[in-house]
N, CA, C and O atoms as a MOPAC input file, in Angstrom:
PM7 MOZYME 1SCF
protein

 N     -1.39100 1    19.19800 1     6.48000 1
 C     -1.36800 1    18.22200 1     5.85600 1
 C     -2.22600 1    16.66300 1     6.66000 1
 O     -2.68300 1    15.68000 1     6.07600 1
 N     -2.19000 1    16.94200 1     8.05200 1
 C     -3.32600 1    15.83300 1     8.85300 1
 C     -4.50100 1    16.80400 1     8.56200 1
 O     -5.35600 1    15.96900 1     8.26700 1
 N     -5.02500 1    17.82200 1     8.46300 1
 C     -6.49300 1    18.50100 1     7.89100 1
 C     -6.85900 1    17.79800 1     6.58200 1
 O     -7.84800 1    17.07700 1     6.44800 1
 N     -5.82300 1    18.12200 1     5.48200 1
 C     -6.29700 1    18.25800 1     4.31500 1
 C     -6.46200 1    16.40900 1     4.01400 1
 O     -7.18500 1    16.08900 1     3.07100 1
 N     -5.73100 1    15.19900 1     4.89400 1
 C     -6.23500 1    13.99400 1     4.63400 1
 C     -7.40700 1    13.94200 1     5.22000 1
 O     -8.39000 1    13.66900 1     4.53100 1
 N     -7.52500 1    14.15700 1     6.41900 1
 C     -8.99900 1    13.67800 1     7.07000 1
 C    -10.23800 1    14.47800 1     6.78500 1
 O    -11.28500 1    14.36200 1     7.42200 1
 N    -10.03200 1    15.33000 1     5.74300 1
 C    -11.49200 1    16.05600 1     4.79100 1
 C    -11.72500 1    15.22000 1     3.78800 1
 O    -12.81500 1    15.17100 1     3.21900 1
 N    -10.46200 1    14.30400 1     3.40700 1
 C    -10.86100 1    13.28400 1     1.95900 1
 C    -12.06000 1    12.44300 1     2.38900 1
 O    -12.58400 1    12.28500 1     3.49100 1
 N    -12.28900 1    12.03100 1     1.37400 1
 C    -13.52800 1    10.84300 1     1.54600 1
 C    -12.45000 1     9.50400 1     1.69200 1
 O    -11.24200 1     9.46500 1     1.46200 1
 N    -13.49100 1     8.30300 1     2.22200 1
 C    -12.66400 1     7.25000 1     1.73400 1
 C    -11.94900 1     6.69400 1     0.72600 1
 O    -10.86500 1     6.11900 1     0.81900 1
 N    -12.88600 1     6.97400 1    -0.65700 1
 C    -12.41400 1     6.66100 1    -1.52600 1
 C    -11.74800 1     7.42800 1    -2.21500 1
 O    -11.59500 1     6.99200 1    -3.35600 1
 N    -11.08900 1     8.78100 1    -1.95100 1
 C    -10.26400 1     9.95900 1    -2.05900 1
 C     -8.95700 1     9.56000 1    -1.42700 1
 O     -7.90300 1     9.79200 1    -2.02000 1
 N     -8.97200 1     9.10000 1    -0.50700 1
 C     -7.80800 1     7.84800 1     0.23700 1
 C     -7.46300 1     6.80700 1    -0.29900 1
 O     -6.29900 1     6.55000 1    -0.60800 1
 N     -8.38900 1     6.10700 1    -0.46900 1
 C     -7.79800 1     4.55700 1    -1.52800 1
 C     -6.96700 1     5.70400 1    -2.69200 1
 O     -5.74500 1     5.83300 1    -2.76700 1
 N     -7.82600 1     6.33000 1    -3.39200 1
 C     -7.07400 1     6.79500 1    -4.64200 1
 C     -5.82400 1     6.91800 1    -4.68900 1
 O     -5.06100 1     6.48100 1    -5.55000 1
 N     -5.47300 1     7.81400 1    -3.30200 1
 C     -4.26900 1     8.39300 1    -3.31900 1
 C     -3.47900 1     7.28800 1    -2.61200 1
 O     -2.26500 1     7.49100 1    -2.64300 1
 N     -3.81700 1     6.29900 1    -2.05600 1
 C     -2.84100 1     5.05600 1    -1.65800 1
 C     -2.68200 1     4.13700 1    -2.97400 1
 O     -1.66400 1     3.45600 1    -3.09800 1
 N     -3.53900 1     4.12300 1    -3.80700 1
 C     -3.89100 1     3.22400 1    -4.84700 1
 C     -2.60300 1     4.11500 1    -5.81400 1
 O     -1.72200 1     3.41000 1    -6.30700 1
 N     -2.55600 1     5.36700 1    -6.00600 1
 C     -1.87500 1     5.69100 1    -7.13000 1
 C     -0.27500 1     5.92500 1    -6.90000 1
 O      0.65700 1     5.94100 1    -7.70300 1
 N     -0.32200 1     6.07900 1    -5.65700 1
 C      1.27000 1     5.91500 1    -5.18100 1
 C      2.07200 1     4.46100 1    -4.99500 1
 O      3.28700 1     4.28600 1    -5.09000 1
 N      1.08100 1     3.50700 1    -4.71400 1
 C      1.02100 1     2.30500 1    -4.60100 1
 C      1.98100 1     1.51000 1    -6.47600 1
 O      2.97100 1     0.80600 1    -6.67400 1
 N      0.93800 1     2.17800 1    -7.38600 1
 C      1.03400 1     1.88400 1    -8.47700 1
 C      2.11700 1     2.39800 1    -9.02400 1
 O      2.49300 1     1.80800 1   -10.03600 1
 N      2.93800 1     3.58800 1    -8.58000 1
 C      3.63600 1     4.10300 1    -9.16900 1
 C      5.12500 1     3.53100 1    -8.46700 1
 O      6.12700 1     3.21600 1    -9.10800 1
 N      4.99200 1     3.50000 1    -7.21700 1
 C      6.21800 1     3.21500 1    -6.54100 1
 C      6.49400 1     1.84800 1    -6.33400 1
 O      7.60400 1     1.35600 1    -6.53900 1
 N      5.38600 1     1.14500 1    -5.88100 1
 C      5.62000 1    -0.51900 1    -5.58600 1
 C      5.40600 1    -1.42600 1    -6.37400 1
 O      6.03900 1    -2.47000 1    -6.21400 1
 N      4.32800 1    -1.30400 1    -7.61100 1
 C      3.73200 1    -2.27000 1    -8.44900 1
 C      4.85000 1    -3.09500 1    -9.43500 1
 O      5.04400 1    -4.30000 1    -9.59200 1
 N      5.67100 1    -1.56400 1   -10.18600 1
 C      6.97900 1    -2.04800 1   -10.64800 1
 C      8.01000 1    -2.93200 1   -10.46800 1
 O      8.64100 1    -3.52100 1   -11.34500 1
 N      8.14900 1    -2.99300 1    -9.22400 1
 C      9.68200 1    -3.43000 1    -8.54400 1
 C      8.27900 1    -4.85300 1    -8.24200 1
 O      8.89500 1    -5.86400 1    -8.58000 1
 N      6.92100 1    -5.29400 1    -7.83100 1
 C      6.49900 1    -6.61700 1    -7.43800 1
 C      6.43700 1    -7.16600 1    -9.21400 1
 O      6.75700 1    -8.34900 1    -9.32600 1
 N      6.17200 1    -6.65200 1   -10.19200 1
 C      5.81200 1    -7.15600 1   -11.39500 1
 C      7.42200 1    -7.62000 1   -12.27400 1
 O      7.30900 1    -8.21400 1   -13.34600 1
 N      8.23200 1    -7.43900 1   -11.96500 1
 C      9.67000 1    -7.75000 1   -12.15200 1
 C      9.63300 1    -9.11400 1   -11.67600 1
 O     10.04300 1    -9.87800 1   -12.55100 1
 N      9.26400 1    -9.75100 1   -10.51800 1
 C      9.40600 1   -11.01000 1    -9.92300 1
 C      7.92700 1   -11.80400 1   -10.48100 1
 O      7.73800 1   -12.97900 1   -10.16400 1
 N      7.20000 1   -11.26300 1   -11.09300 1
 C      5.79000 1   -12.15800 1   -11.39500 1
 C      4.34400 1   -11.54500 1   -10.38200 1
 O      3.19100 1   -11.97700 1   -10.40700 1
 N      4.85300 1   -10.53800 1    -9.63100 1
 C      3.98700 1   -10.85700 1    -8.33700 1
 C      3.16300 1    -9.20700 1    -8.67700 1
 O      3.30700 1    -8.39500 1    -9.59100 1
 N      2.49100 1    -9.22800 1    -7.74500 1
 C      1.51600 1    -7.83800 1    -7.78800 1
 C      0.48600 1    -7.69400 1    -6.06600 1
 O      0.36100 1    -8.61000 1    -5.25300 1
 N      0.00900 1    -6.54900 1    -5.96900 1
 C      0.02100 1    -5.96800 1    -4.88700 1
 C     -1.89600 1    -5.42400 1    -5.89300 1
 O     -2.15400 1    -5.04300 1    -7.03500 1
 N     -2.83200 1    -5.72900 1    -4.52400 1
 C     -3.86400 1    -5.07300 1    -4.64400 1
 C     -4.33200 1    -4.02000 1    -3.03300 1
 O     -3.97000 1    -4.33100 1    -1.89800 1
 N     -5.01000 1    -3.04600 1    -3.31400 1
 C     -5.63400 1    -2.90000 1    -2.03200 1
 C     -6.90700 1    -2.86300 1    -1.79400 1
 O     -7.80400 1    -2.24700 1    -2.36900 1
 N     -6.92900 1    -3.83000 1    -0.57500 1
 C     -8.02000 1    -4.02300 1    -0.80200 1
 C     -9.26800 1    -3.29000 1     0.15300 1
 O    -10.44700 1    -3.36500 1    -0.19400 1
 N     -8.75300 1    -2.45200 1     1.61400 1
 C     -9.42700 1    -1.80400 1     2.23100 1
 C     -8.73100 1    -0.78500 1     2.78900 1
 O     -7.52000 1    -0.95000 1     2.93700 1
 N     -9.33300 1     0.44400 1     3.20300 1
 C     -8.83400 1     1.34400 1     4.51600 1
 C     -9.71000 1     0.96700 1     5.38100 1
 O    -10.77300 1     0.47800 1     4.99900 1
 N     -9.47200 1     1.09700 1     6.45600 1
 C    -10.11000 1     1.24700 1     7.79700 1
 C     -9.53500 1     1.61700 1     9.18000 1
 O     -9.00700 1     0.92000 1    10.04700 1
 N     -9.83900 1     3.09300 1     9.10100 1
 C     -9.28200 1     3.94100 1     9.79900 1
 C     -7.94200 1     4.25000 1     9.29400 1
 O     -7.95100 1     4.75200 1     8.17000 1
 N     -6.59000 1     4.05200 1     9.92700 1
 C     -5.40800 1     4.73400 1     9.73600 1
 C     -4.76700 1     2.90800 1     8.98900 1
 O     -3.63200 1     2.79300 1     8.52500 1
 N     -5.67200 1     1.84000 1     9.04100 1
 C     -4.82600 1     0.87500 1     8.43000 1
 C     -5.85800 1     0.39700 1     7.06200 1
 O     -7.06600 1     0.35200 1     6.82600 1
 N     -4.57400 1     0.08500 1     6.35400 1
 C     -4.69600 1    -0.18600 1     4.69000 1
 C     -4.47600 1    -1.77400 1     4.90600 1
 O     -3.76200 1    -2.41500 1     5.67700 1
 N     -5.41800 1    -2.14400 1     3.87200 1
 C     -5.29000 1    -3.67400 1     3.92000 1
 C     -4.99300 1    -3.82600 1     2.42900 1
 O     -5.58300 1    -3.35400 1     1.45700 1
 N     -3.80600 1    -4.69600 1     2.52300 1
 C     -3.22700 1    -4.79200 1     0.86900 1
 C     -3.48500 1    -6.38800 1     1.31400 1
 O     -3.49000 1    -6.86400 1     2.44900 1
 N     -3.71400 1    -7.09900 1    -0.07900 1
 C     -3.44600 1    -8.58700 1    -0.48700 1
 C     -2.18900 1    -8.66500 1    -1.69400 1
 O     -2.08000 1    -7.77700 1    -2.53900 1
 N     -1.53200 1    -9.51500 1    -1.65500 1
 C     -0.35900 1    -9.99500 1    -2.62800 1
 C     -1.24800 1   -10.98200 1    -3.55000 1
 O     -2.19500 1   -11.71400 1    -3.26400 1
 N     -0.31900 1   -10.61800 1    -5.23800 1
 C     -1.32100 1   -11.36200 1    -5.90700 1
 C      0.58100 1   -11.98200 1    -6.75500 1
 O      1.74800 1   -11.60000 1    -6.67800 1
 N     -0.24600 1   -13.16500 1    -7.52300 1
 C      0.76900 1   -13.91300 1    -8.39900 1
 C      2.25500 1   -14.42900 1    -7.47600 1
 O      2.16900 1   -14.92500 1    -6.35200 1
 N      3.15400 1   -14.27300 1    -7.96700 1
 C      4.16800 1   -14.61700 1    -7.39100 1
 C      4.80500 1   -14.29200 1    -5.86000 1
 O      5.72200 1   -14.88100 1    -5.28600 1
 N      4.01600 1   -13.17300 1    -5.41300 1
 C      4.47800 1   -12.59400 1    -4.05200 1
 C      2.74000 1   -13.07300 1    -3.09600 1
 O      2.31000 1   -12.74600 1    -1.99000 1
 N      2.35600 1   -13.67500 1    -3.84900 1
 C      1.27900 1   -14.62900 1    -2.74500 1
 C      2.02700 1   -15.50900 1    -1.96600 1
 O      1.81400 1   -15.48000 1    -0.75400 1
 N      3.09300 1   -16.50500 1    -2.52400 1
 C      3.55300 1   -17.29200 1    -1.73100 1
 C      4.93100 1   -16.87200 1    -1.34100 1
 O      5.56700 1   -17.75300 1    -0.76200 1
 N      5.40400 1   -15.99200 1    -1.48000 1
 C      6.84300 1   -15.32400 1    -1.15500 1
 C      7.36900 1   -15.29300 1     0.21100 1
 O      6.64900 1   -14.63100 1     0.95800 1
 N      8.37300 1   -15.78900 1     0.75300 1
 C      8.61200 1   -15.34600 1     2.51500 1
 C      8.91900 1   -13.89500 1     2.38800 1
 O      8.33800 1   -13.33000 1     3.31500 1
 N      9.49100 1   -13.14400 1     1.74700 1
 C      9.85000 1   -12.18700 1     1.22500 1
 C      8.58700 1   -11.01800 1     1.55800 1
 O      8.73100 1    -9.90800 1     2.07000 1
 N      7.76900 1   -11.44000 1     1.25200 1
 C      6.28700 1   -10.73300 1     0.94900 1
 C      5.69000 1   -10.18400 1     2.43600 1
 O      4.89600 1    -9.26400 1     2.63100 1
 N      6.32800 1   -11.04100 1     3.37600 1
 C      5.54600 1   -10.50600 1     4.69200 1
 C      6.71100 1   -10.08700 1     5.52000 1
 O      6.45200 1   -10.23600 1     6.71500 1
 N      7.96800 1    -9.58900 1     5.28800 1
 C      8.75000 1    -9.06100 1     5.32000 1
 C      9.09700 1    -7.66400 1     5.09200 1
 O      8.53800 1    -6.60900 1     5.39200 1
 N     10.53700 1    -8.04700 1     4.26900 1
 C     11.29200 1    -6.95600 1     3.67600 1
 C      9.96500 1    -6.20000 1     2.75400 1
 O      9.71600 1    -5.03900 1     3.08200 1
 N      9.26900 1    -6.70500 1     1.82600 1
 C      8.34200 1    -6.52800 1     0.50100 1
 C      7.34000 1    -5.23300 1     1.19900 1
 O      7.19000 1    -4.09300 1     0.75800 1
 N      6.53800 1    -6.06300 1     2.83300 1
 C      6.03600 1    -5.09900 1     3.26300 1
 C      6.45500 1    -3.75300 1     4.01300 1
 O      5.83200 1    -2.69200 1     4.06600 1
 N      7.33400 1    -3.99500 1     4.41700 1
 C      8.37100 1    -2.81800 1     5.30300 1
 C      8.63500 1    -1.61100 1     4.14400 1
 O      8.63800 1    -0.43200 1     4.49800 1
 N      8.83400 1    -1.95700 1     2.87500 1
 C      9.03000 1    -1.29500 1     1.45000 1
 C      7.42500 1    -0.32100 1     1.70900 1
 O      7.23200 1     0.89400 1     1.75800 1
 N      6.56500 1    -1.39400 1     1.82000 1
 C      5.27500 1    -0.91400 1     1.13400 1
 C      4.87900 1     0.36500 1     2.02300 1
 O      4.48100 1     1.48600 1     1.70300 1
 N      5.22100 1    -0.42200 1     3.63800 1
 C      4.67800 1     0.84500 1     4.56400 1
 C      5.56700 1     2.14900 1     4.57900 1
 O      5.07600 1     3.24400 1     4.85200 1
 N      6.93300 1     1.97000 1     4.26400 1
 C      7.86500 1     2.90300 1     3.71100 1
 C      6.86100 1     3.99400 1     3.00900 1
 O      6.33100 1     5.00000 1     3.48000 1
 N      6.80300 1     3.42200 1     1.73000 1
 C      6.19900 1     4.32500 1     0.70400 1
 C      5.08600 1     4.85400 1     0.67800 1
 O      4.80500 1     5.72100 1    -0.14900 1
 N      4.13900 1     4.35900 1     1.71500 1
 C      2.93800 1     5.13200 1     2.05700 1
 C      2.87900 1     5.65200 1     2.93900 1
 O      1.95300 1     6.45900 1     3.00600 1
 N      3.72000 1     5.53700 1     4.03400 1
 C      3.78400 1     6.43700 1     5.10700 1
 C      4.51800 1     8.00400 1     4.97000 1
 O      4.42000 1     8.97800 1     5.71700 1
 N      5.33900 1     7.80200 1     3.60800 1
 C      6.39500 1     8.65400 1     3.11100 1
 C      5.50300 1     9.83100 1     1.95600 1
 O      5.51700 1    11.06000 1     1.88700 1
 N      4.68300 1     8.62600 1     1.05400 1
 C      3.96100 1     9.40900 1    -0.21700 1
 C      2.71500 1     9.51300 1    -0.03100 1
 O      2.02300 1     9.90700 1    -0.97000 1
 N      2.09700 1     9.17500 1     1.26900 1
 C      0.63300 1     9.34000 1     1.46500 1
 C      0.46500 1    10.54400 1     2.46900 1
 O      0.32300 1    11.76600 1     2.41800 1
 N      0.58400 1     9.23800 1     3.69300 1
 C     -0.06600 1    10.22300 1     4.91800 1
 C      1.31600 1     9.00700 1     5.89300 1
 O      1.72700 1     7.87800 1     5.62800 1
 N      1.58900 1     9.85500 1     6.87500 1
 C      2.53900 1     9.39400 1     7.88200 1
 C      1.85400 1     8.34500 1     8.72400 1
 O      2.41200 1     7.26700 1     8.93000 1
 N      0.48200 1     8.66800 1     9.29100 1
 C     -0.37800 1     7.84500 1    10.31100 1
 C     -1.09500 1     6.48900 1     9.60400 1
 O     -1.88100 1     5.76100 1    10.20900 1
 N     -0.75100 1     6.33000 1     8.47100 1
 C     -1.12400 1     4.92300 1     7.73400 1
 C     -0.28900 1     3.51100 1     8.25800 1
 O      0.90500 1     3.36700 1     8.52100 1
 N     -1.24900 1     2.68800 1     8.29100 1
 C     -0.47800 1     1.47700 1     8.80500 1
 C     -0.58400 1     0.13300 1     7.64600 1
 O     -1.80600 1     0.08700 1     7.50800 1
 N     -0.21000 1    -0.60400 1     7.04700 1
 C     -0.28800 1    -1.39900 1     6.17300 1
 C     -0.33700 1    -2.83200 1     6.79200 1
 O      0.39700 1    -3.22500 1     7.69800 1
 N     -1.43100 1    -3.64000 1     6.09200 1
 C     -1.55300 1    -5.09500 1     7.05000 1
 C     -2.03800 1    -6.20600 1     5.97600 1
 O     -2.86100 1    -5.63900 1     5.25700 1
 N     -1.93100 1    -7.08700 1     5.70700 1
 C     -2.23700 1    -8.25100 1     4.91800 1
 C     -3.11100 1    -9.01800 1     5.21900 1
 O     -3.33800 1   -10.00100 1     4.51400 1

């Protein structure tokens, strides 16, 4: 898995991350009027930005961020870390 991930371009990695977030996370955020965008990938750091209701929600920096971290590490690659 590590070899295959490392051989991907940054754009391919971002596409995989975005696909997982759109499938696994976005529907839950949308229920509460929020959203999420993937801003950048720098090494193993995935920078995100909350949108809509999520932007001002206190849960965005705790439980929601942990959920996003879990999805990305289990569905995309275990070395990835999420930051806001």
